[in-house]
TORZAVEX-709623 format. One record per residue (C-alpha): x negated, y, z negated; chain; residue number from 0. Coordinates in pm, 1 decimal, padded with zeros to 6 digits, m for minus. Example, Ala and Ser with C-alpha at 12.3 -4.5 7.8 and 13.67 -1.06 7.14 Angstrom:
+----------+----------+----------+--------+-----+
!       c1 !       c2 !       c3 ! cadena ! num !
+----------+----------+----------+--------+-----+
! m01230.0 ! m00450.0 ! m00780.0 !      A !   0 !
! m01367.0 ! m00106.0 ! m00714.0 !      A !   1 !
+----------+----------+----------+--------+-----+
! end
This chain:
+----------+----------+----------+--------+-----+
!       c1 !       c2 !       c3 ! cadena ! num !
+----------+----------+----------+--------+-----+
!  00000.0 !  00000.0 !  00000.0 !      A !   0 !
! m00173.5 !  00314.8 !  00115.4 !      A !   1 !
!  00020.6 !  00553.7 ! m00112.0 !      A !   2 !
! m00062.5 !  00343.4 ! m00416.5 !      A !   3 !
! m00430.7 !  00381.6 ! m00329.1 !      A !   4 !
! m00392.6 !  00758.8 ! m00298.5 !      A !   5 !
! m00200.6 !  00783.2 ! m00626.5 !      A !   6 !
! m00467.0 !  00576.4 ! m00803.8 !      A !   7 !
! m00742.8 !  00795.5 ! m00658.9 !      A !   8 !
! m00556.1 !  01106.8 ! m00767.9 !      A !   9 !
! m00514.0 !  00976.3 ! m01122.3 !      A !  10 !
! m00882.8 !  00879.1 ! m01131.5 !      A !  11 !
! m01021.0 !  01213.2 ! m01009.1 !      A !  12 !
! m00768.1 !  01464.9 ! m01139.6 !      A !  13 !
! m00818.8 !  01569.5 ! m01501.9 !      A !  14 !
! m00646.7 !  01817.8 ! m01731.5 !      A !  15 !
! m00808.0 !  02157.6 ! m01695.6 !      A !  16 !
! m00886.9 !  02112.2 ! m01325.8 !      A !  17 !
! m00821.7 !  02430.4 ! m01128.2 !      A !  18 !
! m00661.8 !  02357.7 ! m00790.8 !      A !  19 !
! m00691.6 !  02628.3 ! m00523.7 !      A !  20 !
! m00373.4 !  02695.0 ! m00328.6 !      A !  21 !
! m00412.7 !  02573.0 !  00028.5 !      A !  22 !
! m00204.6 !  02549.6 !  00344.4 !      A !  23 !
! m00293.3 !  02370.4 !  00664.6 !      A !  24 !
! m00217.0 !  02678.6 !  00873.8 !      A !  25 !
! m00392.5 !  02935.7 !  00654.3 !      A !  26 !
! m00655.9 !  02749.1 !  00455.9 !      A !  27 !
! m00734.8 !  02865.1 !  00103.5 !      A !  28 !
! m00496.4 !  03133.1 ! m00018.8 !      A !  29 !
! m00714.8 !  03282.3 ! m00291.8 !      A !  30 !
! m00520.4 !  03186.2 ! m00603.8 !      A !  31 !
! m00499.8 !  02864.9 ! m00800.2 !      A !  32 !
! m00313.1 !  02670.2 ! m01066.5 !      A !  33 !
! m00438.4 !  02441.6 ! m01342.4 !      A !  34 !
! m00358.4 !  02075.7 ! m01407.2 !      A !  35 !
! m00228.3 !  02040.9 ! m01761.9 !      A !  36 !
! m00173.9 !  01664.5 ! m01769.9 !      A !  37 !
! m00170.2 !  01354.5 ! m01551.7 !      A !  38 !
!  00063.1 !  01071.2 ! m01644.0 !      A !  39 !
!  00148.2 !  00736.1 ! m01492.9 !      A !  40 !
!  00437.5 !  00889.9 ! m01297.6 !      A !  41 !
!  00369.9 !  01262.9 ! m01282.4 !      A !  42 !
!  00123.1 !  01549.8 ! m01263.3 !      A !  43 !
!  00195.3 !  01859.9 ! m01471.0 !      A !  44 !
!  00055.9 !  02200.7 ! m01374.6 !      A !  45 !
!  00042.2 !  02547.3 ! m01523.5 !      A !  46 !
!  00074.9 !  02822.1 ! m01268.9 !      A !  47 !
!  00048.2 !  03199.4 ! m01293.4 !      A !  48 !
!  00390.1 !  03361.2 ! m01303.7 !      A !  49 !
!  00584.2 !  03050.1 ! m01401.9 !      A !  50 !
!  00748.6 !  03050.3 ! m01742.5 !      A !  51 !
!  00730.5 !  02673.5 ! m01779.3 !      A !  52 !
!  00487.9 !  02399.2 ! m01694.4 !      A !  53 !
!  00580.3 !  02228.0 ! m01367.3 !      A !  54 !
!  00607.4 !  01848.7 ! m01393.2 !      A !  55 !
!  00576.3 !  01692.4 ! m01048.3 !      A !  56 !
!  00709.0 !  01335.8 ! m01015.3 !      A !  57 !
!  00513.1 !  01068.6 ! m00830.9 !      A !  58 !
!  00814.3 !  01024.4 ! m00598.6 !      A !  59 !
!  00764.4 !  01379.8 ! m00471.3 !      A !  60 !
!  00396.6 !  01311.5 ! m00401.4 !      A !  61 !
!  00504.6 !  01003.5 ! m00208.0 !      A !  62 !
!  00747.6 !  01208.2 !  00006.9 !      A !  63 !
!  00472.7 !  01450.2 !  00104.7 !      A !  64 !
!  00221.6 !  01170.0 !  00154.1 !      A !  65 !
!  00457.4 !  01017.5 !  00413.5 !      A !  66 !
!  00432.8 !  01332.9 !  00629.0 !      A !  67 !
!  00083.5 !  01446.4 !  00525.8 !      A !  68 !
! m00104.8 !  01356.9 !  00843.2 !      A !  69 !
!  00150.8 !  01534.9 !  01062.4 !      A !  70 !
!  00141.7 !  01839.5 !  00836.8 !      A !  71 !
! m00238.4 !  01860.3 !  00845.4 !      A !  72 !
! m00240.7 !  01819.4 !  01224.4 !      A !  73 !
!  00021.5 !  02090.5 !  01276.4 !      A !  74 !
!  00287.9 !  01848.6 !  01399.2 !      A !  75 !
!  00504.8 !  01875.4 !  01085.8 !      A !  76 !
!  00618.6 !  02222.5 !  00987.1 !      A !  77 !
!  00553.9 !  02364.1 !  00641.3 !      A !  78 !
!  00931.6 !  02404.6 !  00608.3 !      A !  79 !
!  00972.2 !  02027.8 !  00644.5 !      A !  80 !
!  00742.0 !  01972.9 !  00349.3 !      A !  81 !
!  00922.2 !  02242.2 !  00151.0 !      A !  82 !
!  01256.8 !  02077.5 !  00222.7 !      A !  83 !
!  01124.2 !  01741.9 !  00096.4 !      A !  84 !
!  01037.1 !  01875.9 ! m00249.9 !      A !  85 !
!  01053.5 !  02196.8 ! m00447.6 !      A !  86 !
!  00697.1 !  02122.8 ! m00559.6 !      A !  87 !
!  00551.3 !  02137.5 ! m00206.6 !      A !  88 !
!  00307.9 !  02421.3 ! m00285.3 !      A !  89 !
!  00144.6 !  02219.0 ! m00562.1 !      A !  90 !
!  00149.4 !  01882.2 ! m00388.7 !      A !  91 !
! m00005.0 !  02015.9 ! m00067.4 !      A !  92 !
! m00283.8 !  02179.6 ! m00265.9 !      A !  93 !
! m00346.7 !  01873.1 ! m00483.2 !      A !  94 !
! m00360.2 !  01634.9 ! m00185.4 !      A !  95 !
! m00599.3 !  01867.3 ! m00003.8 !      A !  96 !
! m00811.6 !  01893.5 ! m00320.2 !      A !  97 !
! m00822.1 !  01513.2 ! m00339.5 !      A !  98 !
! m00937.4 !  01485.3 !  00022.1 !      A !  99 !
! m01215.5 !  01733.8 ! m00050.6 !      A ! 100 !
! m01307.8 !  01551.4 ! m00369.7 !      A ! 101 !
! m01338.0 !  01206.0 ! m00210.5 !      A ! 102 !
! m01482.3 !  01343.1 !  00113.5 !      A ! 103 !
! m01234.1 !  01166.2 !  00336.5 !      A ! 104 !
! m00875.7 !  01161.6 !  00455.1 !      A ! 105 !
! m00623.6 !  01010.4 !  00219.4 !      A ! 106 !
! m00606.5 !  00631.3 !  00230.3 !      A ! 107 !
+----------+----------+----------+--------+-----+
! end
């Protein structure tokens, strides 16, 4: 299962306190970031400037974006499609990109 491999890699490499730069395929790094507050078996929680509450992103939402990730990165899947799949798209896109940079390869 490719997503399971990606989720395991994410849980291995992502630690509380990690700053994740905001990134989009069409614009690259956006200049701001958010911080991972915790990583659980079925979620990633982040603290972000301007948000009143910690955002807890379910593994199911990561899986939705993972399913369209390659198309998004190649410009074949619109940003709006990712946004419509999950309200956490901004964070998930940035985390998946961070993971690719961290492992030095495309997601499994």
